[in-house]
C-alpha positions as CSV (number, residue, x, y, z in Angstrom):
1,M,0.0,0.0,0.0
2,N,1.1,3.6,-0.7
3,T,1.6,5.4,2.6
4,G,1.6,8.9,1.0
5,S,-1.0,11.6,1.5
6,Q,-3.3,9.9,-1.0
7,P,-3.0,6.2,-0.4
8,S,-3.8,3.8,-3.3
9,P,-6.5,1.1,-2.9
10,M,-5.5,-2.1,-1.2
11,S,-4.5,-4.9,-3.6
12,L,-4.0,-8.6,-3.4
13,A,-0.3,-8.0,-3.1
14,D,-1.0,-6.6,0.4
15,I,-2.6,-9.8,1.5
16,A,-0.8,-12.9,2.9
17,P,-0.1,-15.3,-0.1
18,E,-2.0,-18.1,1.6
19,L,-5.2,-16.0,1.7
20,R,-5.1,-14.4,-1.8
21,E,-7.1,-16.9,-3.7
22,S,-10.0,-17.0,-1.3
23,I,-10.0,-13.2,-0.7
24,G,-9.7,-12.5,-4.4
25,R,-12.9,-14.4,-5.1
26,M,-14.8,-12.5,-2.5
27,P,-16.4,-9.1,-3.5
28,N,-16.8,-6.4,-1.0
29,L,-20.1,-6.4,0.7
30,S,-22.4,-3.5,-0.2
31,V,-25.4,-2.8,2.0
32,T,-26.0,0.9,1.6
33,S,-29.3,0.7,-0.2
34,A,-32.5,-1.0,0.8
35,L,-32.4,-3.2,-2.2
36,E,-28.8,-4.4,-1.5
37,R,-29.7,-5.2,2.2
38,W,-32.8,-7.1,1.1
39,F,-30.8,-9.1,-1.3
40,V,-28.1,-9.9,1.2
41,R,-30.6,-10.8,3.9
42,R,-32.6,-13.0,1.5
43,A,-29.4,-14.7,0.3
44,M,-28.5,-15.5,3.9
45,W,-31.9,-17.1,4.6
46,L,-31.4,-19.3,1.5
47,L,-27.8,-20.1,2.1
48,F,-27.8,-20.8,5.8
49,R,-30.5,-23.4,6.5
50,D,-30.7,-26.0,9.2
51,R,-28.2,-28.8,8.7
52,H,-27.0,-31.7,10.7
53,Y,-23.6,-31.7,12.3
54,D,-22.0,-34.7,13.9
55,G,-21.4,-34.5,17.6
56,V,-23.5,-31.4,18.3
57,S,-27.2,-30.8,18.4
58,I,-28.8,-27.5,17.5
59,D,-32.0,-26.5,19.2
60,K,-34.0,-23.3,19.0
61,E,-35.5,-21.2,21.8
62,T,-37.1,-17.8,22.1
63,T,-36.7,-15.3,25.0
64,R,-39.7,-13.7,26.7
65,Q,-38.9,-10.6,24.6
66,G,-39.2,-12.6,21.4
67,V,-35.4,-12.9,20.6
68,A,-34.6,-16.1,18.7
69,L,-31.7,-18.2,19.9
70,R,-29.8,-21.2,18.6
71,I,-28.4,-23.5,21.2
72,Y,-25.4,-25.8,20.3
73,T,-24.9,-28.7,22.7
74,P,-22.0,-31.1,22.2
75,Q,-22.6,-34.8,22.8
76,R,-19.3,-35.2,24.6
77,A,-19.2,-34.5,28.3
78,L,-20.0,-30.9,29.1
79,T,-17.6,-28.8,31.2
80,G,-20.3,-26.5,32.7
81,A,-19.1,-23.5,30.8
82,A,-20.9,-21.6,28.0
83,L,-20.5,-18.9,25.4
84,L,-23.0,-16.3,24.3
85,W,-22.1,-15.7,20.6
86,I,-23.2,-12.7,18.5
87,H,-23.0,-12.8,14.7
88,G,-21.6,-10.1,12.5
89,G,-23.0,-8.2,9.5
90,G,-22.3,-4.5,10.2
91,M,-25.4,-4.4,12.4
92,V,-27.5,-4.2,9.2
93,V,-27.4,-7.8,7.9
94,G,-26.7,-11.2,9.2
95,R,-28.4,-14.0,11.2
96,A,-27.3,-16.5,13.8
97,A,-27.5,-19.5,11.4
98,Q,-24.6,-18.0,9.4
99,D,-22.2,-19.1,12.1
100,D,-23.6,-22.6,12.6
101,L,-20.3,-24.3,11.6
102,F,-18.2,-21.9,13.8
103,C,-20.5,-22.4,16.8
104,V,-20.6,-26.2,16.3
105,E,-16.8,-26.4,16.1
106,T,-16.4,-24.2,19.2
107,A,-19.0,-26.2,21.2
108,R,-17.5,-29.5,20.2
109,D,-13.8,-28.5,20.6
110,L,-14.3,-26.9,24.1
111,G,-17.1,-29.1,25.4
112,I,-19.2,-26.0,26.1
113,I,-22.7,-24.9,25.3
114,V,-22.9,-22.1,22.8
115,V,-25.9,-19.9,22.5
116,S,-26.1,-17.7,19.4
117,T,-28.6,-14.9,19.2
118,D,-30.5,-13.2,16.3
119,Y,-31.0,-9.5,17.1
120,R,-32.9,-6.7,15.4
121,L,-31.1,-5.0,12.6
122,A,-30.6,-1.4,11.6
123,P,-31.6,0.8,10.1
124,E,-35.1,-0.5,10.8
125,H,-34.2,-0.9,14.4
126,P,-31.4,1.4,15.5
127,F,-29.6,1.4,18.9
128,P,-30.4,0.2,21.5
129,A,-32.5,-2.5,19.8
130,A,-29.6,-4.9,19.0
131,L,-27.9,-4.5,22.4
132,D,-31.3,-4.9,24.2
133,D,-31.7,-8.2,22.3
134,C,-28.2,-9.4,23.2
135,Y,-29.0,-8.5,26.9
136,A,-32.2,-10.5,26.7
137,A,-30.2,-13.5,25.4
138,W,-27.7,-13.1,28.3
139,A,-30.6,-13.0,30.8
140,W,-32.2,-16.1,29.2
141,L,-28.9,-18.0,29.4
142,Q,-28.5,-17.1,33.0
143,D,-32.1,-18.0,33.8
144,S,-31.7,-21.4,32.0
145,A,-28.3,-22.2,33.5
146,A,-29.5,-24.9,35.9
147,R,-31.6,-26.6,33.2
148,L,-28.6,-26.6,30.7
149,G,-26.1,-27.7,33.3
150,I,-24.2,-24.4,33.1
151,D,-22.3,-22.6,35.9
152,K,-23.6,-19.0,35.7
153,T,-20.2,-17.6,36.5
154,R,-18.5,-19.4,33.6
155,V,-20.2,-17.8,30.7
156,A,-18.2,-15.8,28.1
157,V,-19.6,-13.3,25.6
158,G,-18.2,-13.2,22.2
159,G,-18.8,-12.1,18.6
160,E,-17.3,-11.4,15.2
161,S,-17.1,-8.0,13.6
162,A,-20.3,-6.1,14.5
163,G,-21.1,-9.0,16.9
164,G,-17.7,-8.4,18.5
165,G,-18.6,-4.8,19.1
166,L,-22.0,-5.7,20.6
167,A,-20.3,-8.3,22.8
168,A,-17.9,-5.6,24.1
169,S,-20.9,-3.2,24.7
170,L,-22.8,-6.0,26.5
171,A,-19.8,-6.6,28.8
172,Q,-19.7,-2.9,29.6
173,R,-23.5,-2.8,30.3
174,L,-23.3,-5.9,32.5
175,H,-20.4,-4.4,34.4
176,D,-22.5,-1.4,35.4
177,I,-25.4,-3.4,36.9
178,D,-25.7,-5.9,39.7
179,G,-25.5,-9.5,38.7
180,V,-23.3,-12.2,37.4
181,Q,-20.5,-10.9,35.1
182,P,-19.2,-12.5,32.0
183,A,-16.1,-14.7,32.6
184,A,-14.5,-13.4,29.4
185,Q,-15.0,-11.3,26.3
186,W,-14.0,-13.0,23.1
187,L,-13.8,-10.5,20.3
188,I,-12.9,-11.5,16.7
189,C,-12.1,-8.5,14.4
190,P,-14.6,-6.4,16.5
191,M,-16.3,-3.2,15.2
192,L,-15.6,-0.9,18.1
193,D,-15.4,2.7,17.2
194,D,-17.7,4.9,15.0
195,R,-14.9,7.5,14.8
196,T,-13.1,5.3,12.3
197,A,-16.0,5.8,9.9
198,A,-15.7,9.6,10.2
199,R,-12.1,9.4,8.9
200,H,-12.8,10.0,5.2
201,E,-9.2,9.7,4.3
202,L,-9.5,6.0,4.9
203,D,-12.0,5.7,2.0
204,A,-9.2,5.7,-0.6
205,L,-7.7,2.5,0.8
206,R,-10.8,0.5,-0.2
207,H,-10.1,-2.2,2.4
208,K,-10.9,-5.7,1.2
209,I,-14.2,-7.3,2.2
210,F,-15.4,-4.3,4.3
211,D,-14.3,-0.8,3.6
212,N,-14.8,2.6,5.3
213,R,-17.7,3.7,3.1
214,Q,-19.7,0.6,4.2
215,N,-18.5,1.2,7.7
216,R,-19.8,4.8,7.7
217,Y,-23.2,3.6,6.4
218,C,-23.5,0.9,9.0
219,W,-22.6,3.2,11.9
220,R,-25.0,5.8,10.6
221,A,-27.8,3.2,10.4
222,F,-27.1,1.9,13.9
223,L,-26.7,5.2,15.6
224,A,-29.4,7.0,13.6
225,A,-26.9,9.8,13.4
226,E,-23.7,10.7,11.7
227,P,-20.7,8.7,13.1
228,G,-18.0,10.7,14.9
229,A,-20.4,13.0,16.8
230,A,-19.1,14.6,20.0
231,Q,-21.5,12.5,22.1
232,V,-23.0,9.1,21.6
233,P,-25.4,7.1,23.9
234,D,-23.9,5.0,26.6
235,Y,-23.0,1.5,25.4
236,A,-23.6,2.4,21.7
237,V,-19.9,2.6,20.9
238,P,-17.7,0.5,23.1
239,A,-14.5,2.3,22.3
240,R,-16.0,5.6,23.6
241,R,-16.2,4.3,27.2
242,Q,-13.8,6.3,29.3
243,D,-13.3,4.0,32.2
244,V,-12.6,0.4,31.2
245,R,-11.4,-0.8,34.5
246,G,-12.9,-4.0,35.9
247,L,-14.1,-5.4,32.6
248,P,-13.7,-9.1,31.9
249,P,-10.5,-10.7,30.5
250,A,-10.4,-10.1,26.8
251,W,-9.1,-11.7,23.7
252,I,-9.1,-9.4,20.6
253,G,-8.0,-10.8,17.3
254,V,-7.6,-8.9,14.0
255,G,-5.6,-8.7,10.8
256,D,-3.1,-6.0,10.4
257,I,-4.3,-4.7,7.1
258,E,-8.0,-4.5,7.9
259,L,-10.1,-1.4,8.6
260,F,-10.6,-2.2,12.3
261,Y,-6.9,-2.8,13.1
262,E,-6.1,0.6,14.6
263,E,-9.3,0.9,16.7
264,D,-8.9,-2.7,18.0
265,K,-5.3,-2.1,19.0
266,T,-6.2,1.1,20.7
267,Y,-8.9,-0.6,22.7
268,A,-6.7,-3.5,23.6
269,D,-4.0,-1.1,24.8
270,R,-6.5,0.8,26.9
271,L,-7.8,-2.4,28.5
272,T,-4.2,-3.5,29.4
273,A,-3.4,-0.1,30.8
274,A,-6.5,-0.3,33.0
275,G,-5.4,-3.6,34.4
276,V,-7.7,-5.8,32.3
277,D,-6.1,-9.1,31.2
278,C,-6.1,-8.6,27.4
279,T,-4.5,-10.8,24.7
280,F,-4.2,-9.0,21.4
281,D,-3.6,-11.4,18.5
282,V,-2.6,-9.9,15.2
283,V,-2.4,-11.8,11.9
284,A,-0.1,-10.2,9.3
285,G,-1.6,-9.7,5.8
286,A,-5.1,-10.7,6.9
287,P,-8.1,-8.7,5.8
288,H,-11.5,-8.5,7.6
289,G,-13.2,-11.8,8.1
290,F,-10.4,-13.9,6.7
291,E,-11.0,-16.6,9.3
292,T,-14.4,-17.2,7.7
293,I,-13.7,-16.5,4.0
294,A,-10.4,-18.6,4.0
295,R,-11.3,-20.8,7.0
296,N,-9.6,-23.9,5.5
297,T,-6.2,-22.2,5.2
298,A,-3.5,-23.0,7.8
299,L,-3.3,-19.3,8.7
300,A,-7.0,-19.2,9.6
301,Q,-7.0,-22.5,11.4
302,S,-4.0,-21.5,13.5
303,Y,-5.7,-18.2,14.4
304,L,-8.9,-19.9,15.4
305,S,-7.0,-22.5,17.4
306,R,-5.2,-19.8,19.4
307,A,-8.6,-18.0,20.0
308,R,-10.2,-21.2,21.2
309,D,-7.2,-22.2,23.3
310,W,-7.4,-18.8,25.1
311,L,-11.2,-19.2,25.7
312,R,-10.6,-22.8,27.0
313,R,-7.9,-21.6,29.4
314,T,-9.8,-18.6,30.6
315,L,-13.0,-20.5,31.3
316,A,-11.0,-23.2,33.1
317,E,-9.6,-20.5,35.4
318,T,-13.1,-19.6,36.5
319,G,-14.1,-23.1,37.5
320,T,-13.3,-26.8,37.1
321,M,-13.1,-27.0,33.3
322,Q,-9.8,-28.7,32.3
323,P,-8.0,-28.2,29.0
324,K,-8.3,-31.2,26.8
């Protein structure tokens, strides 16, 4: 990439060689028009249908508030720990079923129950709708812990991209109220800071998969306001929180050439400076969502293995779960 005053668009040469074929076949997502969002949402309903996965059952539940959940239960001996997972999609598209394979593998590999939530999408439902739905899913999981064989104190919150941002916001909201706290926050390429979207100079880079023009639209849809304003509602933008002391241990993973790298690094540094145990995992030459788009590559598999190993160890430290 050109590092001058007018940077050139990102090219395949900037991407790790192992990822180039998969990334090169993947067009950037465009969701800025109602027609584009309808098409993407419809395609996800058609592509991600119920399937059978060996070793893990998938059940469906609904919270009292009407939030749909998917529950992944491994057939192997359970450890008593769980993960509340939140899908990505820029807060304007996406559904829980898109992460079935990821949640199945996580549940099976760690011997934990994974609960994935569908949440209301912007712009039809701006903040705080999505976060309220994630909070309802957390409350459901806590209320159902005895029935599911889960230790309430050994539940992590996690998500990818927009879901990672919502997971970080949920951890902050739970910190500020009485009740059981998450054992960990597991944030994969999280979307944390609307102020990135306000940096128009980043548009020229045209980041692969998800660029700043799309980022700006998604934050505008979610906030129902222009990103980068002087004030935002509490919990709407996790990177805006001033005091991050006392938050759960965090794992933040991101590629070094993706749009969210700088905001993720800044948040990780702030957590560490505030005394929060934070692991920041950076993958060289990796664009946004590479762990899904190029999931079969050794680079993606190693990254996901490190992420799951961290979650396994962290949940083990909160109870009796032992590493396999």
